[in-house]
C-alpha positions as a Markdown table, in Angstrom:
| # | Residue | x | y | z |
|---|---|---|---|---|
| 1 | Unk | -1.6 | 17.0 | 3.2 |
| 2 | Unk | -1.6 | 13.4 | 2.1 |
| 3 | Unk | -4.4 | 12.0 | 0.0 |
| 4 | Unk | -7.4 | 11.3 | 2.2 |
| 5 | Unk | -8.8 | 7.8 | 1.6 |
| 6 | Unk | -12.4 | 7.6 | 0.4 |
| 7 | Unk | -14.8 | 5.3 | 2.2 |
| 8 | Unk | -18.4 | 6.3 | 1.4 |
| 9 | Unk | -20.1 | 4.0 | 3.9 |
| 10 | Unk | -19.4 | 1.8 | 6.9 |
| 11 | Unk | -19.6 | -1.9 | 7.6 |
| 12 | Unk | -19.2 | -4.7 | 5.2 |
| 13 | Unk | -20.3 | -2.5 | 2.2 |
| 14 | Unk | -17.6 | 0.0 | 2.9 |
| 15 | Unk | -15.0 | -2.7 | 3.3 |
| 16 | Unk | -16.0 | -4.2 | -0.1 |
| 17 | Unk | -15.6 | -0.7 | -1.7 |
| 18 | Unk | -12.2 | -0.2 | -0.1 |
| 19 | Unk | -11.0 | -3.6 | -1.3 |
| 20 | Unk | -12.0 | -2.8 | -4.9 |
| 21 | Unk | -10.4 | 0.6 | -4.8 |
| 22 | Unk | -7.4 | 0.0 | -2.5 |
| 23 | Unk | -4.7 | -0.2 | -5.2 |
| 24 | Unk | -5.8 | 3.0 | -6.8 |
| 25 | Unk | -6.2 | 4.8 | -3.5 |
| 26 | Unk | -2.9 | 3.6 | -2.2 |
| 27 | Unk | -1.1 | 4.8 | -5.4 |
| 28 | Unk | -2.7 | 8.3 | -4.9 |
| 29 | Unk | -1.6 | 8.3 | -1.3 |
| 30 | Unk | 1.9 | 7.3 | -2.1 |
| 31 | Unk | 2.2 | 10.2 | -4.5 |
| 32 | Unk | 1.3 | 12.8 | -1.8 |
| 33 | Unk | 4.2 | 15.3 | -1.7 |
| 34 | Unk | 4.8 | 15.2 | 2.1 |
| 35 | Unk | 4.8 | 11.4 | 2.2 |
| 36 | Unk | 7.1 | 11.1 | -0.8 |
| 37 | Unk | 9.5 | 13.6 | 0.8 |
| 38 | Unk | 9.9 | 11.4 | 3.9 |
| 39 | Unk | 10.4 | 8.3 | 1.8 |
| 40 | Unk | 13.1 | 10.0 | -0.3 |
| 41 | Unk | 14.9 | 11.3 | 2.7 |
| 42 | Unk | 14.9 | 7.9 | 4.3 |
| 43 | Unk | 16.3 | 6.3 | 1.1 |
| 44 | Unk | 19.0 | 9.0 | 0.8 |
| 45 | Unk | 20.2 | 8.9 | 4.4 |
| 46 | Unk | 19.7 | 5.5 | 5.9 |
| 47 | Unk | 23.0 | 4.3 | 4.5 |
| 48 | Unk | 24.8 | 6.7 | 6.7 |
| 49 | Unk | 23.5 | 5.2 | 9.9 |
| 50 | Unk | 25.9 | 2.9 | 11.8 |
| 51 | Unk | 24.3 | 2.6 | 15.3 |
| 52 | Unk | 21.0 | 2.7 | 17.1 |
| 53 | Unk | 22.1 | 6.0 | 18.6 |
| 54 | Unk | 22.4 | 7.6 | 15.2 |
| 55 | Unk | 19.0 | 6.1 | 14.1 |
| 56 | Unk | 17.1 | 7.5 | 17.1 |
| 57 | Unk | 19.0 | 10.8 | 16.8 |
| 58 | Unk | 17.5 | 11.5 | 13.4 |
| 59 | Unk | 13.7 | 12.0 | 14.0 |
| 60 | Unk | 12.8 | 11.8 | 10.3 |
| 61 | Unk | 14.6 | 8.5 | 9.7 |
| 62 | Unk | 13.2 | 7.1 | 13.0 |
| 63 | Unk | 9.7 | 8.1 | 11.9 |
| 64 | Unk | 9.9 | 6.1 | 8.7 |
| 65 | Unk | 11.7 | 3.2 | 10.5 |
| 66 | Unk | 9.0 | 2.9 | 13.2 |
| 67 | Unk | 6.2 | 3.7 | 10.9 |
| 68 | Unk | 7.1 | 0.8 | 8.6 |
| 69 | Unk | 6.3 | -1.6 | 11.5 |
| 70 | Unk | 3.1 | 0.1 | 12.8 |
| 71 | Unk | 5.0 | 1.8 | 15.6 |
| 72 | Unk | 4.6 | 5.5 | 14.8 |
| 73 | Unk | 3.2 | 6.2 | 18.3 |
| 74 | Unk | 6.6 | 5.2 | 19.7 |
| 75 | Unk | 8.5 | 8.1 | 18.1 |
| 76 | Unk | 9.2 | 9.8 | 21.5 |
| 77 | Unk | 10.5 | 6.6 | 23.2 |
| 78 | Unk | 14.0 | 6.8 | 21.9 |
| 79 | Unk | 15.6 | 5.1 | 24.9 |
| 80 | Unk | 13.1 | 2.3 | 24.8 |
| 81 | Unk | 13.7 | 1.9 | 21.0 |
| 82 | Unk | 17.5 | 1.7 | 21.6 |
| 83 | Unk | 17.0 | -1.0 | 24.2 |
| 84 | Unk | 14.9 | -3.1 | 21.8 |
| 85 | Unk | 17.5 | -2.8 | 19.0 |
| 86 | Unk | 20.7 | -3.2 | 21.0 |
| 87 | Unk | 19.6 | -6.4 | 22.7 |
| 88 | Unk | 19.3 | -8.1 | 19.3 |
| 89 | Unk | 17.0 | -11.0 | 18.5 |
| 90 | Unk | 19.3 | -14.1 | 18.4 |
| 91 | Unk | 19.1 | -14.6 | 22.2 |
| 92 | Unk | 15.6 | -15.9 | 23.2 |
| 93 | Unk | 16.1 | -13.9 | 26.5 |
| 94 | Unk | 16.7 | -10.6 | 24.7 |
| 95 | Unk | 14.4 | -7.7 | 25.4 |
| 96 | Unk | 12.8 | -7.8 | 21.9 |
| 97 | Unk | 12.0 | -11.5 | 22.3 |
| 98 | Unk | 10.6 | -11.0 | 25.8 |
| 99 | Unk | 8.6 | -8.0 | 24.9 |
| 100 | Unk | 5.6 | -9.9 | 23.5 |
| 101 | Unk | 5.1 | -7.4 | 20.7 |
| 102 | Unk | 5.4 | -8.9 | 17.3 |
| 103 | Unk | 5.8 | -5.5 | 15.6 |
| 104 | Unk | 8.8 | -4.6 | 17.8 |
| 105 | Unk | 10.3 | -8.0 | 17.2 |
| 106 | Unk | 10.2 | -7.5 | 13.4 |
| 107 | Unk | 11.5 | -4.0 | 13.8 |
| 108 | Unk | 14.5 | -5.3 | 15.8 |
| 109 | Unk | 15.2 | -8.0 | 13.3 |
| 110 | Unk | 15.3 | -5.4 | 10.5 |
| 111 | Unk | 17.4 | -2.8 | 12.3 |
| 112 | Unk | 19.6 | -5.5 | 13.7 |
| 113 | Unk | 22.4 | -3.4 | 15.2 |
| 114 | Unk | 22.4 | -5.7 | 18.2 |
| 115 | Unk | 22.8 | -8.9 | 16.2 |
| 116 | Unk | 26.1 | -10.3 | 14.9 |
| 117 | Unk | 26.8 | -8.6 | 11.6 |
| 118 | Unk | 24.8 | -5.5 | 12.5 |
| 119 | Unk | 22.5 | -3.6 | 10.2 |
| 120 | Unk | 23.5 | -4.0 | 6.6 |
| 121 | Unk | 21.9 | -1.5 | 4.2 |
| 122 | Unk | 21.0 | -2.8 | 0.8 |
| 123 | Unk | 18.8 | -1.4 | -2.0 |
| 124 | Unk | 16.3 | -4.2 | -1.5 |
| 125 | Unk | 16.1 | -3.8 | 2.2 |
| 126 | Unk | 15.7 | 0.0 | 2.0 |
| 127 | Unk | 13.0 | -0.3 | -0.6 |
| 128 | Unk | 11.2 | -3.0 | 1.5 |
| 129 | Unk | 11.2 | -0.7 | 4.5 |
| 130 | Unk | 10.0 | 2.2 | 2.4 |
| 131 | Unk | 7.2 | 0.1 | 1.0 |
| 132 | Unk | 6.1 | -1.1 | 4.4 |
| 133 | Unk | 6.1 | 2.6 | 5.6 |
| 134 | Unk | 3.8 | 3.6 | 2.7 |
| 135 | Unk | 1.4 | 0.7 | 3.5 |
| 136 | Unk | 1.2 | 1.4 | 7.2 |
| 137 | Unk | 0.8 | 5.1 | 6.6 |
| 138 | Unk | -2.1 | 4.5 | 4.2 |
| 139 | Unk | -3.7 | 2.2 | 6.9 |
| 140 | Unk | -3.3 | 5.0 | 9.4 |
| 141 | Unk | -5.0 | 7.4 | 7.0 |
| 142 | Unk | -7.8 | 4.9 | 6.5 |
| 143 | Unk | -8.2 | 4.8 | 10.3 |
| 144 | Unk | -8.8 | 8.5 | 10.4 |
| 145 | Unk | -11.9 | 7.9 | 8.3 |
| 146 | Unk | -13.0 | 4.6 | 9.8 |
| 147 | Unk | -10.9 | 2.7 | 12.4 |
| 148 | Unk | -12.6 | -0.7 | 11.7 |
| 149 | Unk | -11.3 | -0.5 | 8.2 |
| 150 | Unk | -7.8 | 0.1 | 9.4 |
| 151 | Unk | -8.0 | -2.9 | 11.7 |
| 152 | Unk | -9.2 | -5.1 | 8.9 |
| 153 | Unk | -6.4 | -3.9 | 6.6 |
| 154 | Unk | -3.9 | -4.5 | 9.3 |
| 155 | Unk | -5.3 | -7.9 | 10.1 |
| 156 | Unk | -5.1 | -9.1 | 6.5 |
| 157 | Unk | -1.5 | -8.0 | 6.2 |
| 158 | Unk | -0.1 | -9.0 | 9.6 |
| 159 | Unk | -2.0 | -12.3 | 9.9 |
| 160 | Unk | -1.0 | -13.3 | 6.4 |
| 161 | Unk | 2.6 | -12.6 | 7.2 |
| 162 | Unk | 2.4 | -14.5 | 10.5 |
| 163 | Unk | 0.8 | -17.5 | 8.9 |
| 164 | Unk | 3.6 | -17.8 | 6.4 |
| 165 | Unk | 6.4 | -17.9 | 9.0 |
| 166 | Unk | 6.2 | -21.6 | 9.9 |
| 167 | Unk | 5.7 | -21.0 | 13.6 |
| 168 | Unk | 4.7 | -23.6 | 16.1 |
| 169 | Unk | 1.0 | -23.6 | 17.1 |
| 170 | Unk | 1.7 | -21.9 | 20.5 |
| 171 | Unk | 4.2 | -19.4 | 19.2 |
| 172 | Unk | 1.9 | -18.4 | 16.4 |
| 173 | Unk | -1.0 | -17.6 | 18.7 |
| 174 | Unk | 1.1 | -15.9 | 21.2 |
| 175 | Unk | 2.5 | -13.7 | 18.4 |
| 176 | Unk | -1.0 | -12.9 | 17.3 |
| 177 | Unk | -2.1 | -12.1 | 20.8 |
| 178 | Unk | 0.9 | -9.7 | 21.1 |
| 179 | Unk | -0.4 | -7.5 | 18.3 |
| 180 | Unk | -3.1 | -5.2 | 19.5 |
| 181 | Unk | -4.7 | -4.8 | 16.1 |
| 182 | Unk | -4.8 | -8.5 | 15.4 |
| 183 | Unk | -6.1 | -9.2 | 18.9 |
| 184 | Unk | -8.9 | -6.6 | 18.4 |
| 185 | Unk | -10.1 | -8.4 | 15.2 |
| 186 | Unk | -9.9 | -11.9 | 16.7 |
| 187 | Unk | -11.8 | -10.9 | 19.8 |
| 188 | Unk | -14.5 | -9.2 | 17.8 |
| 189 | Unk | -14.9 | -11.8 | 15.0 |
| 190 | Unk | -15.0 | -14.6 | 17.6 |
| 191 | Unk | -17.5 | -12.6 | 19.7 |
| 192 | Unk | -15.4 | -12.8 | 22.8 |
| 193 | Unk | -16.4 | -10.8 | 25.9 |
| 194 | Unk | -14.6 | -7.6 | 26.9 |
| 195 | Unk | -13.2 | -9.4 | 30.0 |
| 196 | Unk | -11.4 | -11.9 | 27.7 |
| 197 | Unk | -8.0 | -10.1 | 28.1 |
| 198 | Unk | -8.2 | -10.4 | 31.9 |
| 199 | Unk | -7.9 | -14.2 | 31.9 |
| 200 | Unk | -4.5 | -15.9 | 31.8 |
| 201 | Unk | -2.5 | -16.0 | 28.5 |
| 202 | Unk | -2.6 | -19.8 | 28.3 |
| 203 | Unk | -6.4 | -19.7 | 28.7 |
| 204 | Unk | -6.7 | -17.0 | 26.1 |
| 205 | Unk | -4.6 | -19.1 | 23.7 |
| 206 | Unk | -6.8 | -22.2 | 24.2 |
| 207 | Unk | -10.0 | -20.2 | 23.6 |
| 208 | Unk | -8.6 | -18.8 | 20.3 |
| 209 | Unk | -7.5 | -22.3 | 19.3 |
| 210 | Unk | -11.0 | -23.6 | 20.1 |
| 211 | Unk | -12.7 | -20.9 | 18.1 |
| 212 | Unk | -10.4 | -21.4 | 15.1 |
| 213 | Unk | -11.3 | -25.1 | 15.1 |
| 214 | Unk | -14.9 | -24.3 | 15.4 |
| 215 | Unk | -15.1 | -21.8 | 12.6 |
| 216 | Unk | -12.3 | -22.9 | 10.2 |
| 217 | Unk | -11.3 | -26.5 | 11.2 |
| 218 | Unk | -7.7 | -25.7 | 12.1 |
| 219 | Unk | -5.9 | -25.0 | 15.3 |
| 220 | Unk | -2.9 | -22.8 | 14.3 |
| 221 | Unk | -2.5 | -19.4 | 12.7 |
| 222 | Unk | -1.4 | -21.2 | 9.5 |
| 223 | Unk | -5.1 | -21.5 | 8.5 |
| 224 | Unk | -4.9 | -17.8 | 7.7 |
| 225 | Unk | -2.6 | -18.5 | 4.8 |
| 226 | Unk | -5.8 | -19.4 | 3.0 |
| 227 | Unk | -7.1 | -16.2 | 1.4 |
| 228 | Unk | -10.7 | -17.5 | 1.7 |
| 229 | Unk | -10.4 | -18.1 | 5.4 |
| 230 | Unk | -8.7 | -14.7 | 5.8 |
| 231 | Unk | -11.5 | -13.0 | 3.9 |
| 232 | Unk | -14.2 | -14.9 | 5.9 |
| 233 | Unk | -12.5 | -13.8 | 9.2 |
| 234 | Unk | -12.6 | -10.1 | 8.1 |
| 235 | Unk | -16.2 | -10.5 | 7.0 |
| 236 | Unk | -17.1 | -11.9 | 10.4 |
| 237 | Unk | -15.3 | -9.0 | 12.0 |
| 238 | Unk | -17.2 | -6.4 | 10.1 |
| 239 | Unk | -20.6 | -8.0 | 10.7 |
| 240 | Unk | -19.9 | -8.4 | 14.4 |
| 241 | Unk | -18.9 | -4.7 | 14.6 |
| 242 | Unk | -22.1 | -3.7 | 12.8 |
| 243 | Unk | -24.1 | -5.7 | 15.3 |
| 244 | Unk | -22.2 | -4.3 | 18.3 |
| 245 | Unk | -22.4 | -0.7 | 17.0 |
| 246 | Unk | -26.1 | -1.0 | 15.9 |
| 247 | Unk | -27.6 | -0.5 | 12.5 |
| 248 | Unk | -26.7 | 2.5 | 10.3 |
| 249 | Unk | -27.6 | 3.9 | 6.9 |
| 250 | Unk | -25.6 | 1.1 | 5.2 |
| 251 | Unk | -27.4 | -1.7 | 7.0 |
| 252 | Unk | -29.9 | -3.6 | 4.8 |
| 253 | Unk | -33.4 | -2.7 | 5.9 |
| 254 | Unk | -32.4 | 0.4 | 7.7 |
| 255 | Unk | -35.1 | 2.6 | 6.2 |
| 256 | Unk | -37.8 | 0.1 | 7.1 |
| 257 | Unk | -36.3 | -0.2 | 10.6 |
| 258 | Unk | -36.5 | 3.6 | 11.0 |
| 259 | Unk | -40.2 | 3.6 | 10.0 |
| 260 | Unk | -41.0 | 0.8 | 12.4 |
| 261 | Unk | -39.3 | 2.6 | 15.2 |
| 262 | Unk | -41.3 | 5.7 | 14.5 |
| 263 | Unk | -44.6 | 4.0 | 14.1 |
| 264 | Unk | -44.9 | 1.7 | 17.0 |
| 265 | Unk | -45.0 | 3.8 | 20.1 |
| 266 | Unk | -41.4 | 3.9 | 21.2 |
| 267 | Unk | -40.1 | 1.4 | 18.7 |
| 268 | Unk | -39.3 | -2.3 | 18.8 |
| 269 | Unk | -36.9 | -2.2 | 21.7 |
| 270 | Unk | -33.3 | -3.2 | 21.6 |
| 271 | Unk | -34.0 | -6.9 | 21.3 |
| 272 | Unk | -36.4 | -6.4 | 18.4 |
| 273 | Unk | -34.0 | -4.1 | 16.6 |
| 274 | Unk | -31.2 | -6.6 | 17.0 |
| 275 | Unk | -33.4 | -9.5 | 15.7 |
| 276 | Unk | -34.4 | -7.4 | 12.7 |
| 277 | Unk | -30.9 | -6.5 | 11.9 |
| 278 | Unk | -29.7 | -10.1 | 12.2 |
| 279 | Unk | -32.4 | -11.2 | 9.8 |
| 280 | Unk | -30.9 | -8.9 | 7.2 |
| 281 | Unk | -27.2 | -10.1 | 7.5 |
């Protein structure tokens, strides 16, 4: 079994611990024998692949290829994967471009069998894919312990990449909205209602732009190229998740809150509990 990440508590405290220990924990995870076997197999065999059919025909290679882009759950959709790859990415009307999924778009750009020149294997490209696979697999392992931590890790990585691509304002936000993990963090950190996804895409985009201006003074995803803004966004996400999920043992004042609930005939009520929690954050 791979190394299991250690996260001793939830919320913002757990996130700070994970940040401090991430490099060490990632290194231990990377050395897990079963993980290393798959990486070695990929590096040794990807150079023999000349078509999308051959890629999807080798389940071990496909698992690493998809996993590198956060698409591990798509492993059984071989026909769909081939359609994404074979359509290429140069034509704005291609399936990958119309899909609205930024992870699949980057996957199709990398395994570019459908583009002119095809997929060219180089040592740097192979190592880059392998490194991405290790990163996303570690995030998945973190998610098995605490999914909010996985979402935060994913957001920092994906949003930082997105912010550095020089996209137009509209394209940047649409790409962000096309990533379910990024969307989950945005909606939570900006305290948007559950019904938010039911309104039109243009309306969603305008709301996100408005919130970005309100909190950070910028109207494009480029603001997240600033590490301080990125960290603040993740902090807001964790605090909002703590509020939404209620206080736990890692919440400041939790012990006092437990005593108050036990000593005042049925407790403070949900409103009083929330106010007490907010006063400690």
